[in-house]
C-alpha positions as CSV (number, residue, x, y, z in Angstrom):
1,M,9.2,61.2,-38.9
2,A,5.5,60.3,-38.3
3,H,4.3,56.9,-39.4
4,G,1.1,56.6,-37.2
5,T,0.2,53.0,-37.4
6,D,1.7,53.1,-40.9
7,T,-1.5,51.5,-42.3
8,H,-1.8,54.4,-44.8
9,R,1.7,53.9,-46.2
10,F,1.4,50.1,-46.3
11,A,-1.9,50.4,-48.1
12,R,-0.5,52.7,-50.7
13,R,2.3,50.3,-51.4
14,L,-0.1,47.4,-51.8
15,C,-2.3,49.4,-54.1
16,M,0.6,50.4,-56.3
17,A,1.9,46.8,-56.5
18,A,-1.5,45.5,-57.5
19,G,-1.7,48.2,-60.3
20,L,-4.9,49.6,-58.9
21,V,-6.1,53.0,-60.2
22,V,-7.4,54.3,-56.9
23,L,-4.8,54.7,-54.1
24,G,-7.2,54.5,-51.3
25,L,-6.7,53.3,-47.8
26,L,-6.3,49.5,-47.5
27,V,-7.4,48.8,-44.0
28,A,-8.8,45.7,-42.4
29,A,-11.8,44.7,-44.4
30,P,-15.2,44.1,-42.8
31,V,-15.4,40.6,-41.3
32,A,-18.0,39.7,-44.0
33,L,-15.4,40.2,-46.7
34,A,-12.5,38.4,-44.9
35,K,-11.8,34.8,-45.7
36,D,-12.9,32.2,-43.2
37,Y,-10.6,29.4,-42.3
38,S,-12.1,26.2,-41.0
39,D,-8.9,25.5,-39.0
40,V,-8.7,28.9,-37.3
41,A,-11.4,29.1,-34.7
42,D,-12.7,32.4,-33.4
43,T,-11.0,31.5,-30.1
44,Y,-7.6,30.9,-31.7
45,W,-5.0,33.2,-30.1
46,A,-4.1,34.8,-33.5
47,H,-7.5,34.7,-35.1
48,A,-7.8,38.5,-35.5
49,Q,-4.2,38.8,-36.9
50,I,-4.7,36.0,-39.4
51,T,-8.0,37.5,-40.5
52,W,-6.4,40.9,-41.1
53,V,-3.2,39.7,-42.7
54,T,-4.8,37.3,-45.2
55,N,-7.1,40.1,-46.4
56,Q,-4.1,42.3,-47.5
57,G,-2.4,42.3,-50.8
58,P,-3.4,42.2,-54.5
59,S,-6.4,40.1,-55.5
60,G,-5.4,36.5,-55.9
61,H,-2.2,37.0,-53.9
62,H,-3.3,37.9,-50.4
63,L,-0.7,37.8,-47.7
64,M,-0.1,34.3,-46.4
65,D,-3.3,32.9,-48.1
66,D,-1.2,30.1,-49.5
67,F,-3.5,27.2,-49.8
68,A,-6.6,26.5,-51.9
69,G,-9.8,25.9,-50.0
70,D,-10.6,27.1,-46.5
71,R,-7.4,25.9,-44.6
72,F,-4.8,28.3,-43.2
73,R,-2.8,25.6,-41.4
74,P,-1.7,27.9,-38.5
75,E,0.4,25.3,-36.7
76,R,2.3,24.1,-39.8
77,A,5.9,25.4,-40.1
78,I,6.1,28.1,-42.7
79,T,8.4,27.3,-45.6
80,R,11.1,29.5,-47.0
81,A,9.2,30.0,-50.3
82,Q,6.1,31.0,-48.4
83,M,8.1,33.4,-46.3
84,A,9.7,35.1,-49.3
85,C,6.2,35.5,-50.9
86,A,4.8,37.0,-47.7
87,L,7.7,39.5,-47.4
88,V,7.2,40.7,-50.9
89,I,3.4,41.0,-50.6
90,A,3.7,42.7,-47.2
91,S,6.1,45.3,-48.6
92,G,3.9,46.0,-51.6
93,H,6.2,44.6,-54.3
94,W,4.4,41.5,-55.5
95,G,4.9,41.1,-59.2
96,D,8.2,43.1,-59.2
97,H,11.1,41.6,-61.1
98,V,14.8,42.2,-60.4
99,D,17.7,42.7,-62.7
100,N,20.4,40.0,-62.8
101,P,18.5,37.3,-60.8
102,V,20.5,34.8,-58.8
103,E,20.9,31.4,-60.4
104,L,19.4,28.9,-58.0
105,T,19.5,25.2,-58.9
106,D,16.4,24.4,-56.8
107,V,14.2,27.4,-57.8
108,P,13.5,27.2,-61.6
109,T,11.9,30.2,-63.3
110,T,8.7,28.3,-63.4
111,H,8.5,28.2,-59.6
112,P,5.4,30.2,-58.5
113,G,7.5,32.1,-56.0
114,Y,10.5,32.7,-58.3
115,W,10.4,36.5,-58.5
116,A,9.4,36.8,-54.8
117,I,12.4,34.7,-53.8
118,Q,14.7,36.8,-56.1
119,Y,13.3,40.0,-54.6
120,A,13.9,38.8,-51.0
121,L,17.4,37.8,-51.9
122,K,18.2,41.1,-53.7
123,H,17.1,43.1,-50.6
124,D,18.9,40.8,-48.2
125,W,15.7,39.8,-46.4
126,M,16.7,36.2,-46.8
127,A,19.8,34.4,-47.9
128,A,20.7,31.6,-50.3
129,Y,22.9,28.6,-49.6
130,V,25.5,29.1,-52.3
131,D,23.4,28.3,-55.4
132,E,20.4,26.8,-53.6
133,F,17.5,28.5,-51.7
134,H,15.8,25.4,-50.1
135,P,12.3,26.7,-50.9
136,D,10.6,23.9,-49.0
137,A,12.7,24.0,-45.9
138,N,11.3,25.4,-42.7
139,V,12.0,28.9,-41.5
140,R,13.5,29.2,-38.0
141,S,12.2,31.7,-35.5
142,W,15.2,33.9,-35.6
143,Q,15.1,33.9,-39.4
144,A,11.5,35.1,-39.4
145,D,12.3,37.9,-37.0
146,R,15.4,39.0,-39.0
147,A,13.6,38.9,-42.4
148,V,10.6,41.0,-41.2
149,V,12.9,43.5,-39.4
150,R,14.9,43.9,-42.6
151,M,11.7,44.2,-44.6
152,L,10.7,47.1,-42.4
153,R,14.1,48.7,-42.9
154,S,13.5,48.6,-46.6
155,M,10.0,50.1,-46.2
156,Y,11.3,52.9,-44.1
157,P,14.8,53.7,-45.4
158,S,14.8,57.2,-44.0
159,D,14.7,56.0,-40.5
160,D,17.9,55.1,-38.6
161,W,18.4,51.3,-38.6
162,S,22.2,51.3,-37.9
163,M,21.7,49.4,-34.7
164,L,21.3,46.3,-36.8
165,R,24.9,46.7,-37.9
166,K,26.3,48.1,-34.8
167,L,25.0,45.3,-32.5
168,S,25.7,42.5,-35.0
169,G,28.2,39.7,-34.3
170,G,31.8,40.8,-35.2
171,Q,30.7,44.4,-35.4
172,W,29.6,45.2,-31.9
173,E,32.4,46.8,-29.9
174,P,31.0,47.7,-26.5
175,N,34.4,48.9,-25.4
176,Q,37.6,49.6,-27.3
177,G,39.2,46.5,-28.8
178,Y,36.5,44.1,-27.4
179,K,34.0,42.4,-29.8
180,P,31.9,39.9,-27.9
181,V,30.9,36.7,-29.4
182,V,27.1,36.9,-29.8
183,P,24.6,35.0,-31.9
184,R,24.3,36.0,-35.6
185,Y,20.8,37.1,-34.9
186,F,21.5,39.2,-31.8
187,S,20.8,42.6,-33.2
188,S,17.6,41.5,-35.1
189,E,16.3,39.8,-31.9
190,V,16.8,43.0,-29.9
191,A,15.1,45.0,-32.7
192,A,12.2,42.5,-33.0
193,R,11.6,42.6,-29.2
194,W,11.8,46.3,-29.1
195,L,9.4,46.7,-32.0
196,G,6.9,44.4,-30.3
197,L,6.8,41.8,-33.0
198,R,6.4,38.8,-30.7
199,F,3.4,37.5,-28.7
200,N,3.8,36.4,-25.1
201,H,1.8,33.2,-24.8
202,P,0.2,33.0,-21.4
203,Y,0.9,30.3,-18.8
204,G,-0.9,27.1,-19.9
205,K,-0.3,27.9,-23.6
206,E,3.5,28.4,-23.5
207,E,4.1,25.3,-25.5
208,D,3.2,27.6,-28.4
209,E,6.4,29.7,-27.8
210,F,9.5,29.4,-30.1
211,S,13.2,29.5,-29.2
212,P,15.3,31.1,-31.9
213,N,16.4,28.0,-33.6
214,E,13.0,26.3,-33.7
215,A,11.0,26.1,-36.9
216,I,8.3,28.8,-36.6
217,D,4.7,28.1,-37.5
218,R,2.3,30.1,-39.8
219,G,0.1,31.4,-36.9
220,E,3.1,33.0,-35.2
221,V,4.4,34.5,-38.5
222,A,1.0,36.0,-39.2
223,Y,1.1,37.7,-35.8
224,I,4.6,39.0,-36.6
225,F,3.5,40.5,-39.9
226,Y,0.4,42.1,-38.3
227,Q,2.6,43.7,-35.7
228,A,5.2,44.9,-38.2
229,L,2.5,46.4,-40.4
230,H,1.0,48.3,-37.5
231,V,4.3,49.4,-35.9
232,S,4.3,52.8,-34.3
233,S,6.6,55.7,-35.2
234,W,8.1,56.0,-31.7
235,R,9.1,52.3,-31.8
236,I,11.0,52.7,-35.0
237,D,12.5,56.0,-33.9
238,G,13.5,54.4,-30.6
239,L,15.8,51.9,-32.3
240,T,18.4,54.7,-32.2
241,T,18.8,54.2,-28.5
242,F,20.6,50.9,-29.3
243,N,23.1,52.6,-31.5
244,N,25.6,53.1,-28.7
245,V,25.4,50.1,-26.3
246,T,28.8,50.5,-24.7
247,F,30.3,49.3,-21.4
248,P,33.3,50.3,-19.2
249,R,36.4,48.1,-19.1
250,L,35.5,44.5,-18.2
251,T,37.4,41.7,-16.6
252,K,37.7,38.3,-18.2
253,R,35.0,37.0,-16.0
254,Q,32.6,39.9,-16.8
255,K,33.2,39.3,-20.5
256,A,32.3,35.6,-20.1
257,I,29.1,36.6,-18.2
258,L,28.1,39.1,-20.9
259,E,28.6,36.7,-23.8
260,F,26.8,33.8,-22.1
261,A,23.8,36.0,-21.2
262,C,23.6,37.5,-24.7
263,K,23.6,33.9,-26.1
264,Y,20.0,33.7,-25.0
265,A,18.7,36.8,-26.8
266,G,15.3,35.9,-28.3
267,Y,14.6,33.0,-25.9
268,P,10.9,33.4,-24.9
269,Y,9.5,34.5,-21.6
270,V,8.2,31.4,-19.8
271,Y,6.4,31.3,-16.4
272,A,8.8,29.8,-13.8
273,G,11.3,29.2,-16.7
274,E,14.9,28.6,-15.7
275,F,16.3,26.4,-18.5
276,P,16.7,26.8,-22.3
277,R,14.8,23.6,-23.1
278,C,11.5,22.2,-21.8
279,D,13.3,19.1,-20.4
280,S,14.5,21.1,-17.4
281,P,16.2,19.1,-14.7
282,Y,15.1,21.7,-12.2
283,G,11.3,21.3,-12.7
284,Y,8.6,21.2,-15.3
285,Q,8.5,23.9,-18.0
286,E,6.0,24.2,-20.8
287,H,8.7,25.4,-23.1
288,G,12.4,26.3,-22.9
289,G,12.9,29.9,-21.7
290,F,13.0,32.0,-18.7
291,D,11.1,34.3,-16.4
292,C,13.0,37.3,-15.0
293,S,14.6,35.8,-11.9
294,G,14.9,32.4,-13.7
295,F,17.2,34.1,-16.3
296,T,19.5,35.6,-13.7
297,W,19.4,32.3,-11.8
298,W,20.3,30.3,-14.9
299,V,23.2,32.5,-15.9
300,M,24.8,33.4,-12.5
301,K,24.0,30.3,-10.4
302,M,23.6,27.4,-12.7
303,H,26.3,28.3,-15.2
304,F,28.8,30.4,-13.3
305,G,28.2,28.8,-9.9
306,Y,27.6,31.8,-7.7
307,R,25.8,31.1,-4.5
308,I,22.2,32.3,-5.1
309,D,20.0,30.2,-2.8
310,E,16.8,32.2,-3.7
311,R,14.8,31.6,-6.8
312,V,12.3,34.5,-7.0
313,A,13.1,38.2,-7.5
314,A,11.8,39.4,-4.1
315,D,13.9,36.8,-2.2
316,M,17.0,37.5,-4.3
317,A,16.6,41.2,-3.5
318,R,15.9,40.7,0.2
319,V,19.3,39.1,0.9
320,A,21.3,41.8,-0.9
321,K,23.9,43.0,1.6
322,P,25.0,45.6,1.0
323,R,22.4,47.0,-1.5
324,I,24.3,48.3,-4.5
325,T,23.3,51.7,-5.5
326,R,22.7,52.8,-9.1
327,A,26.0,54.7,-9.2
328,N,28.1,51.7,-8.0
329,L,26.7,49.0,-10.3
330,T,29.1,46.8,-12.3
331,C,28.7,44.2,-14.9
332,G,27.5,40.9,-13.3
333,D,25.4,42.5,-10.6
334,L,21.8,41.4,-10.1
335,I,19.4,44.3,-10.2
336,F,15.9,44.7,-8.9
337,F,12.8,46.8,-9.5
338,G,10.1,47.8,-7.2
339,P,7.1,50.3,-7.2
340,N,8.9,52.8,-4.9
341,G,12.4,52.5,-6.4
342,P,15.1,52.4,-3.7
343,R,12.4,52.8,-1.0
344,S,10.6,49.7,-2.1
345,K,10.1,46.9,0.4
346,P,11.8,43.6,-0.6
347,A,8.4,41.9,-0.8
348,S,7.3,44.4,-3.4
349,I,10.2,43.7,-5.8
350,Y,8.6,42.6,-9.1
351,H,11.5,42.2,-11.5
352,A,15.1,41.0,-11.7
353,A,17.7,41.5,-14.4
354,L,21.4,41.2,-15.0
355,Y,23.4,44.4,-15.2
356,L,25.9,44.9,-18.1
357,G,27.2,48.4,-17.7
358,K,26.5,52.1,-18.5
359,G,22.9,51.6,-17.6
360,W,22.3,48.6,-19.8
361,F,20.9,45.3,-18.6
362,I,19.7,42.1,-20.1
363,H,16.6,40.4,-18.9
364,S,13.6,38.2,-19.7
365,T,10.3,40.0,-19.7
366,G,6.8,39.2,-20.8
367,S,6.4,42.7,-22.3
368,S,8.7,41.8,-25.1
369,D,8.2,38.0,-24.9
370,G,11.7,37.1,-23.9
371,V,15.3,38.0,-23.5
372,S,16.5,41.3,-24.7
373,L,18.3,44.6,-23.7
374,A,17.0,47.6,-21.9
375,S,18.4,50.5,-19.8
376,I,17.8,51.9,-16.4
377,N,18.3,55.4,-17.9
378,W,15.3,55.5,-20.2
379,D,13.2,58.5,-19.2
380,G,9.5,57.8,-18.7
381,W,10.1,54.1,-18.2
382,S,9.7,52.1,-15.0
383,W,13.2,50.7,-15.6
384,K,14.4,54.1,-14.5
385,S,11.9,55.2,-11.9
386,D,11.5,51.8,-10.3
387,F,15.2,50.7,-10.1
388,A,15.6,49.6,-6.5
389,W,19.1,48.3,-5.8
390,G,21.6,45.8,-7.0
391,R,23.2,42.7,-5.5
392,R,26.8,41.8,-6.0
393,V,27.7,38.1,-6.4
394,L,31.1,38.5,-8.1
395,K,34.1,37.9,-6.0
396,A,37.0,40.3,-5.5
397,G,39.2,40.4,-8.5
398,Q,36.4,39.5,-10.9
399,F,35.3,43.1,-11.3
400,I,37.1,46.4,-11.5
401,P,36.5,48.6,-8.4
402,R,35.5,52.2,-9.2
403,S,35.1,55.2,-7.0
404,A,31.5,56.5,-6.7
405,P,32.1,59.6,-8.9
406,A,33.6,57.4,-11.6
407,A,30.8,54.9,-11.4
408,A,28.2,57.7,-11.7
409,G,29.9,58.7,-14.9
410,D,29.3,55.1,-16.1
411,L,25.6,56.0,-16.6
412,L,24.2,57.0,-20.0
413,P,22.9,60.5,-20.5
414,T,19.2,61.0,-20.5
415,S,19.4,61.9,-24.2
416,A,19.8,58.2,-24.9
417,S,16.2,57.6,-23.9
418,P,13.9,56.3,-26.7
419,P,12.1,59.2,-28.2
420,H,8.3,59.6,-28.1
421,G,7.8,56.7,-25.7
422,P,4.8,56.2,-23.5
423,P,4.6,58.3,-20.3
424,A,5.3,55.3,-18.2
425,E,6.2,51.8,-19.4
426,V,4.8,49.4,-16.8
427,A,7.1,46.5,-16.2
428,P,5.5,43.1,-16.0
429,V,5.1,41.4,-12.6
430,A,7.6,38.7,-12.3
431,S,6.3,35.1,-12.3
432,P,6.9,33.2,-9.1
433,A,8.8,30.0,-9.0
434,A,6.9,26.9,-10.0
435,P,5.0,25.3,-7.1
């Protein structure tokens, strides 16, 4: 199903919601018509996205234009009422009422966002707390991601969004009878990272990142909405590749590694990051989070205690003896990527990740701003062409040995590749350890 950038479809929804007669294209207005905000400088990282977003929607109710005057307040935490209004405007349903509204003790019918809150609740974009909504409470980062992902699911109902259910906590069953304990937001964080909703703040500005449970600010949310309303068709179609994230039989130790690693889904990519908070005892971090080798180091060395004396990907790969081939990988192996695949020189290794099974791995990467899932079997991606080798740190008895033919059968078929992807997805160069 072709969406293009989906600007046409989004525009049509907005025009219908506003009751306009002409259903023309609603694209970014010329700068002269866009609202200027005195607290959003031209150099602000999300200036373009804020300018575009706040020029969308029906007259008098533009998306995220919440304050009178010329202030946007980009670094103020967005409230739950503001988030509900933004979701309804973005989806083209501002002004819509719902049947049988939920009775909320803290949102009277006179509240300016009453019907938006009701609409967001009806469509399960947001949730109430028994009979309260907490309209003035802050929205957490994971809540913003989940709400926007669910909004997109409602906007494009004919697409396959079943991965949101299949990867959710209590539902995900990667092998028969085993349902790992993962965060409630695991599936929506995987989806948000895959859809490209989050911005990777560069080194020197990483204090602007957000971990899943932090209150998210309005500038970041404006960027998320901009990305969501320009999402490409192949990204939405590609969500189906996460419908069948399964693994072979795992030992107790491998399950513990899997669950601990998945606990950090959605944590941001941070240069030289190796700790979930900025007060790292291992060295200064601008924000809690991980670079690629820092994530494997945190999980396998600092939590599980395996001897990994190296900190950067190239050094970790250099001491791998023996080098584990693609066919013989097992959950808990460190895996590495280089420009020439298995023929890469150790010094050219640019990325490290943690293997989970059947081609799947978990890693922290700047291309998706943080920790998420990917596969070494995706055709047209460097994760497949640049896989170099693995390194085993698990001890005997902590993994289930397999013969080479059986291990080869552990790999996913190429049909599991995301459809319509780019010819070659270039993996980001791993950040070196902090000086």
